[in-house]
Each structure stands twice: as structure tokens, then as C-alpha cells.
KEKE-3310 file (N, C-alpha, C; in steps of 0.2 Angstrom, whole numbers, plus 5000, padded with zeros to 4 digits):
npx = (5565:5577:5572:5571:5584:5590:5584:5589:5603:5604:5599:5610:5620:5617:5619:5632:5639:5652:5661:5669:5661:5657:5656:5643:5638:5647:5643:5629:5632:5638:5627:5619:5626:5625:5612:5613:5622:5613:5604:5613:5616:5604:5605:5616:5611:5602:5610:5617:5608:5608:5613:5604:5592:5579:5577:5581:5570:5560:5564:5563:5549:5543:5549:5545:5531:5531:5537:5527:5518:5523:5522:5521:5517:5519:5533:5538:5535:5542:5555:5557:5555:5566:5576:5576:5582:5595:5612:5610:5597:5597:5606:5598:5588:5595:5600:5588:5585:5595:5592:5580:5585:5593:5585:5572:5574:5585:5597:5612:5614:5604:5606:5619:5618:5609:5617:5628:5622:5618:5631:5638:5629:5631:5645:5647:5639:5646:5657:5650:5645:5656:5662:5652:5649:5639:5631:5621:5603:5599:5590:5580:5586:5580:5586:5603:5616:5630:5637:5639:5626:5621:5620:5606:5610:5601:5590:5595:5601:5589:5581:5590:5592:5579:5572:5578:5574:5561:5561:5565:5555:5545:5549:5549:5540:5525:5511:5500:5493:5501:5513:5511:5507:5518:5527:5520:5521:5535:5537:5530:5538:5551:5548:5543:5555:5562:5554:5555:5568:5567:5557:5563:5572:5585:5588:5587:5573:5578:5589:5584:5578:5589:5595:5586:5586:5600:5600:5591:5598:5608:5600:5594:5605:5612:5602:5601:5615:5616:5607:5612:5624:5618:5612:5624:5630:5623:5623:5627:5636:5646:5661:5660:5647:5631:5618:5605:5601:5587:5582:5582:5573:5563)
npy = (5630:5632:5643:5652:5654:5658:5671:5677:5676:5685:5697:5699:5700:5712:5721:5719:5721:5725:5716:5700:5687:5676:5679:5682:5669:5664:5671:5667:5653:5655:5661:5650:5642:5649:5646:5632:5632:5638:5627:5618:5624:5622:5608:5607:5613:5604:5593:5598:5596:5583:5577:5581:5580:5582:5580:5566:5561:5563:5555:5542:5541:5542:5531:5521:5522:5519:5506:5499:5494:5483:5469:5453:5455:5469:5469:5461:5470:5482:5477:5474:5487:5494:5488:5493:5505:5501:5497:5487:5489:5502:5500:5492:5502:5512:5505:5503:5516:5520:5513:5519:5532:5530:5523:5529:5543:5545:5551:5552:5560:5561:5549:5550:5562:5557:5546:5553:5561:5552:5546:5557:5559:5547:5547:5559:5555:5545:5552:5561:5552:5547:5558:5563:5552:5543:5531:5516:5513:5505:5494:5480:5474:5472:5469:5467:5478:5488:5500:5517:5528:5541:5554:5545:5534:5528:5536:5548:5545:5541:5552:5560:5553:5547:5559:5567:5560:5563:5576:5576:5568:5578:5588:5582:5580:5573:5562:5569:5562:5550:5556:5563:5552:5544:5553:5554:5540:5539:5549:5543:5531:5537:5542:5530:5522:5529:5528:5514:5511:5516:5507:5495:5495:5501:5514:5530:5542:5555:5553:5550:5561:5570:5564:5566:5580:5582:5575:5582:5594:5591:5588:5600:5608:5601:5601:5615:5617:5608:5614:5627:5623:5619:5630:5638:5630:5632:5645:5657:5667:5662:5652:5639:5639:5635:5638:5650:5660:5663:5652:5642:5630:5626)
npz = (6738:6729:6721:6731:6736:6724:6722:6733:6731:6720:6725:6735:6726:6719:6729:6732:6720:6716:6721:6720:6710:6716:6729:6735:6737:6746:6757:6758:6762:6774:6781:6781:6790:6801:6805:6807:6818:6827:6829:6834:6846:6853:6854:6862:6874:6878:6880:6891:6901:6904:6916:6926:6939:6936:6922:6922:6929:6920:6910:6916:6918:6906:6899:6907:6905:6891:6890:6897:6888:6883:6873:6865:6851:6849:6852:6842:6831:6834:6834:6821:6815:6821:6815:6802:6805:6806:6800:6789:6785:6780:6769:6761:6758:6752:6741:6734:6732:6724:6712:6708:6706:6695:6685:6685:6687:6680:6685:6696:6706:6717:6723:6727:6736:6746:6751:6756:6766:6775:6779:6784:6795:6802:6805:6813:6824:6830:6835:6844:6853:6859:6864:6874:6881:6888:6897:6893:6897:6913:6912:6906:6891:6875:6863:6856:6861:6858:6858:6865:6873:6871:6858:6852:6839:6830:6830:6826:6813:6807:6807:6799:6787:6782:6784:6774:6763:6764:6761:6747:6741:6743:6735:6722:6706:6706:6708:6719:6729:6731:6734:6746:6754:6754:6761:6773:6778:6779:6789:6800:6801:6805:6818:6824:6824:6833:6845:6846:6851:6864:6868:6867:6877:6876:6875:6883:6883:6881:6874:6862:6859:6858:6847:6837:6836:6832:6820:6813:6811:6802:6791:6788:6785:6775:6765:6762:6758:6746:6738:6736:6729:6718:6712:6711:6701:6690:6687:6676:6678:6686:6688:6677:6676:6669:6664:6663:6676:6678:6672:6682:6691:6705)
capx = (5571:5581:5570:5572:5591:5591:5582:5594:5609:5603:5599:5616:5624:5615:5622:5639:5641:5659:5665:5669:5654:5656:5655:5636:5638:5650:5638:5624:5634:5639:5620:5617:5630:5622:5606:5615:5624:5607:5602:5618:5615:5598:5607:5620:5607:5599:5616:5619:5604:5608:5614:5600:5587:5572:5577:5581:5563:5556:5566:5560:5542:5542:5552:5540:5525:5531:5538:5521:5514:5526:5518:5524:5516:5523:5540:5540:5535:5547:5561:5558:5556:5573:5581:5576:5587:5602:5616:5608:5591:5599:5609:5592:5585:5600:5600:5581:5585:5600:5588:5575:5588:5596:5580:5567:5576:5592:5602:5615:5615:5600:5609:5625:5616:5606:5622:5632:5618:5619:5638:5639:5626:5634:5652:5646:5636:5651:5661:5646:5644:5663:5663:5647:5650:5633:5629:5614:5598:5600:5584:5581:5587:5577:5591:5609:5619:5637:5639:5636:5619:5618:5613:5604:5612:5596:5586:5599:5601:5582:5579:5594:5591:5572:5570:5580:5570:5554:5562:5566:5548:5541:5552:5548:5534:5522:5504:5500:5491:5506:5518:5509:5506:5525:5529:5517:5524:5542:5537:5528:5544:5556:5546:5543:5562:5564:5551:5557:5574:5565:5553:5567:5576:5592:5589:5583:5570:5582:5594:5580:5577:5595:5597:5582:5589:5606:5599:5587:5603:5611:5595:5593:5612:5613:5597:5603:5621:5615:5603:5617:5628:5614:5612:5630:5632:5619:5624:5632:5641:5651:5665:5657:5639:5629:5612:5603:5598:5580:5579:5582:5567:5563)
capy = (5632:5635:5649:5657:5655:5662:5678:5679:5677:5691:5703:5700:5702:5719:5725:5718:5720:5726:5711:5694:5685:5670:5681:5681:5662:5663:5674:5662:5648:5658:5661:5643:5639:5652:5642:5626:5634:5639:5620:5615:5627:5618:5601:5608:5614:5597:5589:5600:5594:5576:5574:5584:5575:5583:5576:5559:5559:5563:5549:5537:5541:5541:5524:5516:5522:5515:5498:5496:5492:5477:5463:5449:5458:5475:5468:5459:5476:5487:5474:5475:5494:5496:5485:5498:5510:5498:5497:5483:5492:5508:5497:5490:5508:5515:5501:5505:5523:5520:5510:5524:5537:5528:5521:5534:5550:5545:5555:5549:5565:5560:5544:5553:5566:5553:5543:5558:5563:5546:5545:5562:5558:5541:5549:5563:5552:5541:5557:5564:5547:5546:5564:5563:5546:5541:5524:5514:5512:5499:5490:5474:5476:5466:5468:5468:5484:5488:5507:5521:5529:5548:5553:5539:5534:5526:5542:5553:5543:5540:5559:5563:5549:5547:5566:5569:5557:5567:5582:5574:5567:5584:5591:5578:5582:5567:5563:5572:5557:5546:5560:5564:5546:5542:5557:5552:5534:5540:5552:5538:5527:5540:5542:5523:5520:5532:5525:5507:5511:5516:5501:5489:5496:5502:5521:5535:5546:5561:5550:5550:5569:5572:5561:5569:5587:5582:5573:5588:5599:5588:5588:5607:5610:5597:5604:5622:5616:5605:5619:5632:5620:5618:5637:5640:5626:5634:5652:5658:5672:5659:5647:5633:5640:5632:5640:5656:5660:5663:5645:5637:5628:5623)
capz = (6741:6724:6719:6737:6735:6718:6723:6738:6727:6715:6730:6737:6720:6718:6735:6732:6713:6714:6723:6716:6709:6721:6736:6738:6739:6753:6762:6759:6766:6781:6784:6783:6796:6807:6806:6810:6825:6831:6831:6839:6853:6856:6856:6868:6880:6880:6883:6898:6906:6905:6923:6931:6942:6932:6916:6924:6931:6914:6906:6919:6918:6899:6898:6911:6901:6884:6891:6900:6883:6880:6871:6859:6844:6848:6852:6835:6827:6835:6832:6813:6814:6823:6810:6797:6807:6806:6793:6783:6783:6776:6763:6757:6756:6747:6734:6731:6730:6718:6706:6706:6704:6689:6681:6685:6686:6676:6689:6701:6711:6722:6727:6731:6741:6751:6755:6760:6772:6780:6781:6789:6802:6806:6808:6818:6829:6833:6838:6849:6858:6862:6868:6879:6885:6892:6897:6892:6903:6916:6911:6901:6884:6871:6858:6858:6859:6860:6858:6870:6873:6869:6856:6849:6832:6826:6830:6822:6806:6804:6805:6794:6781:6780:6783:6768:6758:6764:6757:6740:6739:6743:6729:6716:6703:6706:6710:6726:6734:6732:6737:6753:6757:6756:6766:6780:6780:6781:6795:6805:6802:6809:6825:6826:6825:6839:6850:6846:6855:6871:6870:6867:6883:6874:6875:6886:6879:6880:6869:6856:6857:6855:6840:6832:6835:6828:6813:6809:6810:6796:6786:6786:6782:6768:6760:6760:6754:6740:6734:6735:6724:6712:6710:6709:6695:6684:6687:6670:6680:6690:6684:6675:6676:6662:6662:6665:6683:6677:6670:6687:6694:6711)
cpx = (5576:5579:5571:5580:5593:5590:5587:5601:5609:5603:5606:5621:5623:5618:5629:5642:5648:5664:5665:5662:5652:5655:5648:5635:5641:5646:5632:5626:5635:5632:5617:5620:5627:5616:5608:5618:5619:5605:5607:5618:5609:5601:5612:5616:5604:5604:5618:5615:5604:5609:5609:5594:5580:5572:5577:5574:5559:5558:5563:5553:5540:5544:5547:5534:5525:5532:5532:5517:5517:5522:5522:5523:5520:5530:5542:5540:5541:5554:5562:5559:5563:5578:5581:5580:5594:5605:5612:5601:5592:5602:5603:5589:5589:5600:5593:5582:5590:5596:5583:5579:5591:5590:5575:5569:5582:5597:5605:5615:5611:5603:5615:5623:5613:5612:5626:5628:5619:5626:5640:5636:5629:5641:5651:5643:5641:5655:5657:5646:5651:5664:5658:5648:5645:5632:5622:5610:5600:5593:5585:5581:5584:5581:5598:5612:5626:5640:5637:5629:5617:5623:5612:5606:5606:5591:5589:5599:5594:5580:5583:5592:5584:5570:5572:5576:5563:5555:5562:5559:5544:5543:5550:5541:5530:5515:5504:5498:5497:5512:5517:5508:5513:5528:5526:5520:5531:5542:5535:5534:5549:5554:5545:5550:5564:5561:5553:5563:5572:5561:5557:5572:5583:5593:5585:5579:5574:5587:5591:5579:5583:5597:5592:5584:5595:5605:5595:5592:5606:5606:5595:5600:5613:5608:5599:5610:5620:5611:5608:5622:5625:5614:5618:5632:5629:5619:5629:5637:5647:5655:5661:5649:5637:5622:5610:5600:5590:5577:5579:5575:5568:5562)
cpy = (5635:5642:5654:5659:5659:5669:5681:5681:5684:5697:5704:5702:5709:5723:5724:5717:5721:5721:5705:5690:5679:5673:5681:5674:5660:5666:5670:5656:5649:5658:5654:5640:5642:5648:5635:5627:5635:5632:5617:5618:5623:5611:5602:5609:5608:5593:5591:5598:5587:5573:5577:5579:5576:5579:5568:5557:5559:5557:5543:5536:5539:5534:5520:5516:5518:5508:5495:5493:5486:5471:5459:5452:5464:5474:5466:5466:5481:5484:5475:5482:5496:5493:5490:5504:5507:5499:5493:5486:5498:5505:5495:5497:5511:5511:5503:5512:5524:5518:5515:5530:5536:5527:5526:5541:5551:5550:5551:5554:5564:5554:5546:5557:5562:5549:5547:5560:5558:5545:5551:5561:5552:5543:5554:5560:5548:5546:5560:5559:5547:5552:5565:5558:5544:5534:5522:5513:5505:5495:5484:5476:5470:5465:5469:5474:5484:5495:5511:5524:5536:5551:5547:5539:5532:5532:5547:5551:5543:5547:5562:5560:5549:5554:5569:5566:5561:5573:5581:5572:5573:5588:5588:5580:5575:5568:5564:5567:5553:5550:5561:5557:5543:5546:5555:5545:5535:5544:5547:5533:5530:5540:5535:5520:5523:5529:5517:5507:5512:5510:5495:5490:5498:5510:5525:5539:5552:5559:5551:5557:5572:5570:5564:5576:5587:5580:5578:5593:5597:5589:5595:5609:5607:5600:5610:5621:5614:5610:5625:5630:5620:5625:5639:5637:5629:5642:5654:5663:5668:5654:5641:5633:5638:5634:5647:5655:5659:5656:5640:5636:5625:5615)
cpz = (6735:6722:6725:6736:6729:6719:6728:6735:6723:6720:6732:6732:6719:6723:6735:6725:6712:6717:6718:6716:6713:6728:6739:6740:6745:6758:6764:6763:6773:6785:6786:6789:6802:6810:6809:6817:6830:6834:6835:6846:6857:6858:6862:6875:6882:6883:6890:6903:6908:6912:6928:6933:6938:6926:6917:6926:6925:6910:6909:6918:6910:6897:6901:6907:6895:6885:6894:6895:6880:6879:6866:6852:6844:6848:6845:6830:6828:6834:6825:6812:6816:6818:6804:6798:6808:6800:6788:6781:6778:6769:6758:6754:6751:6741:6730:6728:6724:6711:6704:6703:6697:6684:6680:6683:6682:6679:6695:6707:6717:6727:6731:6737:6747:6755:6759:6766:6778:6783:6786:6796:6806:6809:6814:6825:6833:6838:6844:6855:6862:6867:6874:6884:6890:6892:6895:6898:6906:6917:6906:6894:6880:6864:6860:6856:6862:6861:6864:6869:6869:6863:6852:6841:6828:6825:6825:6815:6803:6802:6799:6787:6778:6780:6777:6762:6758:6760:6749:6737:6738:6737:6722:6713:6702:6708:6717:6731:6736:6736:6745:6757:6759:6761:6773:6782:6783:6788:6801:6806:6806:6816:6828:6828:6832:6845:6851:6851:6862:6873:6871:6873:6882:6874:6880:6881:6877:6875:6862:6854:6855:6848:6835:6830:6830:6821:6809:6807:6803:6790:6783:6782:6775:6763:6757:6756:6747:6735:6732:6729:6718:6708:6707:6702:6689:6683:6681:6672:6684:6686:6683:6675:6669:6660:6665:6672:6683:6675:6676:6690:6700:6711)
residu = (UNK:UNK:UNK:UNK:UNK:UNK:UNK:UNK:UNK:UNK:UNK:UNK:UNK:UNK:UNK:UNK:UNK:UNK:UNK:UNK:UNK:UNK:UNK:UNK:UNK:UNK:UNK:UNK:UNK:UNK:UNK:UNK:UNK:UNK:UNK:UNK:UNK:UNK:UNK:UNK:UNK:UNK:UNK:UNK:UNK:UNK:UNK:UNK:UNK:UNK:UNK:UNK:UNK:UNK:UNK:UNK:UNK:UNK:UNK:UNK:UNK:UNK:UNK:UNK:UNK:UNK:UNK:UNK:UNK:UNK:UNK:UNK:UNK:UNK:UNK:UNK:UNK:UNK:UNK:UNK:UNK:UNK:UNK:UNK:UNK:UNK:UNK:UNK:UNK:UNK:UNK:UNK:UNK:UNK:UNK:UNK:UNK:UNK:UNK:UNK:UNK:UNK:UNK:UNK:UNK:UNK:UNK:UNK:UNK:UNK:UNK:UNK:UNK:UNK:UNK:UNK:UNK:UNK:UNK:UNK:UNK:UNK:UNK:UNK:UNK:UNK:UNK:UNK:UNK:UNK:UNK:UNK:UNK:UNK:UNK:UNK:UNK:UNK:UNK:UNK:UNK:UNK:UNK:UNK:UNK:UNK:UNK:UNK:UNK:UNK:UNK:UNK:UNK:UNK:UNK:UNK:UNK:UNK:UNK:UNK:UNK:UNK:UNK:UNK:UNK:UNK:UNK:UNK:UNK:UNK:UNK:UNK:UNK:UNK:UNK:UNK:UNK:UNK:UNK:UNK:UNK:UNK:UNK:UNK:UNK:UNK:UNK:UNK:UNK:UNK:UNK:UNK:UNK:UNK:UNK:UNK:UNK:UNK:UNK:UNK:UNK:UNK:UNK:UNK:UNK:UNK:UNK:UNK:UNK:UNK:UNK:UNK:UNK:UNK:UNK:UNK:UNK:UNK:UNK:UNK:UNK:UNK:UNK:UNK:UNK:UNK:UNK:UNK:UNK:UNK:UNK:UNK:UNK:UNK:UNK:UNK:UNK:UNK:UNK:UNK:UNK:UNK:UNK:UNK:UNK:UNK:UNK:UNK:UNK:UNK)
# end
């Protein structure tokens, strides 16, 4: 990502040489916002179909299929999984991430980035829930819930938080077997958290889809933004630039 952004900035700077050195960064951020807006449009399209009979039928069929597998063992599993998408679950993961960032990588930036992604996701989810105002499914709830339904906060936060962790692990230089095993487990966790909310009776499948889309939007935007900041910080032609552009590694 950084290598791609570095090349893009250099090309833009070549085309816009007479302008301020920060102008290519402004254009890059605008392009990132266009990507985000495209994702938001997909989210809005799904939101517009919430009241349609066709989507309601899909929600009912998928929900009935998933809850048909209810059993004491699966209920225990999905209850534990859904707790990993709760506040206390994220606090534990953030604490572990902070320890790894400080002890292993000796940098706080990863901890700050992870926390920022989670906070942005949580705050935007509250706003979206209030704006859309969709009630919970009228079936048996196996866990207690107090907020509105769409989009699923668990699905949105899981995609944003654990999705960003997937990006970091993909970026880190480490043993490939460990890297891809962690990425696989985090991917399974994301979708397990989403399915758990349907299984436990507290969300429609469309709530989960909306949450995943909204969470993915935040992941994409934050990844682009953090990398733009990194390139800007190391660009000697920008205020505070500390390294040569050619020395920036992905």
C-alpha cells in the first residue's frame, strides 16, 4: 500500500509540480473519499430495501435456517463468540495488542490505529442506528440487548476491528504459516460473530450484511488514511518530512 501511494504521489507531483508540495496528498485523500463514498452508496442501497417484502422473506428464511441448528453446545459457542464482539472482548484484545505493540514492535502507532478504528466504528454505528431506527427481530432472544437493530454493531465492529488486525498481520514480516493461520482465524471470528447475532435471535441477516459493509468502509478508509500519513511524514519535501521517499518500505 505504501509503495503504491508513494508512486501515486510522485506521479501527481510530476503533473502538479508548480503547485504546493502537499497538493498531491490532498488529491489522494479525495480519491480515497471517493472509494468510501462508493461503499456508502452500497450501504444506502441495502438500507433502502429494508422495508421491502423480498428482503423480509430472505431475512426470515436465513434466520429460520440458522436457528434450526440451535443446540446447547452451539449456544455456548456462539455466546462466547458474541462476547468477543462486546466491549469487554475488545478491551482484552486491545490490551494484548498494546502489549505486542510496546514489547515486540516497540511502537505505539499500531495500538493507536487499532483503537481509532474501533472508536470510529462504534460512534458511527450509534448514529446509524438512531437514524435508521429498526427494531429487533420478534423471536426468542438468547442474550439481552438494549439498542436498535440496523446495522449490527457487533458485525460492524468485528469487520472494522478484526479486519484491521488482518491487514496488520498481512503487513508484518513474520513466518508465513503463522501469519496466514492468524488471518484465517480472524476471518472465521469475524463471520462467526456475525452468525452468532442471527443464531442468538437479536439480529436480522440484513443487519449483519449492513454491519459488514459499514465496517469494511471504515477499514478501507483508515488503511488508506494511515498510509497517506506515513508517506507524508517520511516525505522530505513536506513539512516535517524525515526520510527519502525511496527509503519508504511497505
